[in-house]
C-alpha positions in Angstrom: -10.8 13.9 -5.6 -7.6 13.1 -3.8 -6.3 9.5 -4.0 -6.5 8.1 -0.8 -3.5 6.3 0.7 -3.8 3.6 3.8 -0.8 3.5 5.6 -0.5 0.4 7.5 2.5 0.4 10.2 2.6 0.1 14.0 5.9 3.1 14.4 4.3 5.7 15.5 7.0 8.0 13.7 6.8 6.5 10.6 3.1 6.9 10.7 3.3 10.6 11.1 6.2 11.4 8.7 4.3 9.3 6.3 1.1 10.9 7.1 2.6 14.7 6.8 4.6 13.5 3.6 1.8 12.3 1.7 -0.5 15.0 2.3 1.7 17.7 1.3 2.1 15.7 -2.0 -2.0 16.1 -2.5 -2.9 12.7 -1.1 -5.8 11.6 1.4 -4.0 9.5 4.3 -5.7 6.8 6.5 -3.7 4.9 9.0 -3.9 1.4 10.7 -1.5 0.8 13.5 -1.7 -3.2 12.7 -2.6 -5.9 10.6 -6.3 -6.5 11.4 -7.0 -2.8 11.2 -5.5 -2.5 8.0 -7.7 -5.7 6.7 -10.6 -3.8 8.8 -10.1 -0.6 7.0 -9.7 -1.9 3.6 -13.1 -3.5 4.2 -15.2 -0.5 5.0 -13.7 1.1 2.3 -11.1 0.6 -0.5 -8.2 2.7 -0.6 -6.3 3.7 -3.7 -3.0 2.1 -2.4 -1.4 0.5 0.7 1.8 1.3 2.2 2.0 -1.6 4.2 4.9 -2.7 6.9 6.1 -6.1 6.8 6.4 -6.2 11.0 3.2 -5.3 12.6 1.4 -6.8 15.1 -1.9 -8.8 15.1 -1.4 -10.1 11.5 1.8 -9.2 9.9 2.3 -7.3 6.4 2.8 -10.6 4.5 -0.1 -12.0 6.1 -2.3 -9.0 5.2 -1.1 -8.9 1.6 -1.6 -12.5 0.8 -5.4 -12.2 2.4 -6.1 -9.3 0.0 -4.5 -10.7 -2.7 -6.7 -13.8 -2.5 -10.4 -11.6 -2.4 -10.8 -10.9 -6.1 -12.4 -7.4 -5.2 -8.5 -6.6 -4.7 -6.5 -8.2 -7.3 -5.5 -4.6 -9.0 -5.0 -2.9 -5.6 -1.6 -1.5 -5.6 0.4 -2.6 -2.6 3.8 -1.3 -1.6 5.5 -3.3 1.4 7.3 -0.6 3.2 9.7 -2.4 5.7 13.0 -2.7 7.4 13.8 -6.1 6.1 16.1 -5.7 3.3 17.4 -9.3 2.8 16.4 -10.5 -0.8 14.6 -13.7 0.8 12.1 -11.2 2.5 11.6 -8.9 -1.1 10.7 -12.3 -3.0 8.5 -13.2 -0.3 6.4 -10.2 -0.4 6.4 -10.3 -4.5 5.6 -13.8 -4.4 2.1 -12.5 -2.4 1.5 -10.1 -4.5 2.8 -7.0 -3.3 2.9 -4.4 -6.4 6.4 -3.0 -5.1 8.8 -3.4 -2.2 10.6 -0.3 -0.2 13.6 -0.7 2.3 14.0 1.9 5.1 15.3 4.2 5.3 13.6 5.4 2.3 14.3 8.5 0.4 10.8 10.4 0.4 11.3 11.8 -3.1 11.7 8.2 -4.3 8.6 7.1 -2.1 6.3 9.8 -3.3 7.6 9.2 -6.8 7.0 5.4 -6.6 3.1 6.2 -5.1 2.8 8.2 -7.9 3.6 5.5 -10.6 1.2 3.2 -9.3 -1.6 5.8 -9.3 -1.6 7.0 -12.5 -4.3 6.0 -15.2 -2.0 4.6 -17.3 -0.7 2.0 -15.2 -3.1 -0.6 -15.9 -2.8 -3.6 -18.3 -3.1 -2.5 -22.0 -6.7 -3.1 -22.9 -7.1 -5.0 -20.0 -10.9 -5.2 -18.5 -11.3 -2.7 -15.3 -8.9 -0.1 -16.6 -11.1 2.4 -16.7 -11.9 4.2 -13.4 -14.8 3.0 -11.7 -17.1 6.1 -10.9 -17.3 7.1 -7.0 -20.7 6.5 -5.3 
């Protein structure tokens, strides 16, 4: 089964390019166009990774990240903030709120796919930590 990536971004051209790029790289892709849709999508079915834009309507990416990290069920869900905000203070804010990584736009498509793959590898889990094995899917 293909790993599922939730792309949460309100810019249609970026959503389309990420969808095509990630599908070509072998991933299943779901789309959320604002922060509330992102949270609803995760609640319906947890993706394997989230690409989360910082600036979105109806709850920004920082708020979505913080909300997900507040729920123990999503503590290990990789969240990559993807944003045009490149100042160090935004990066620090994203990481402090629980983002797994932070990529600024414009980005290299090759680097983005490599980063996504890095967080989806089975050996990315903490050494010997409980829950490191993949859980069976229903």
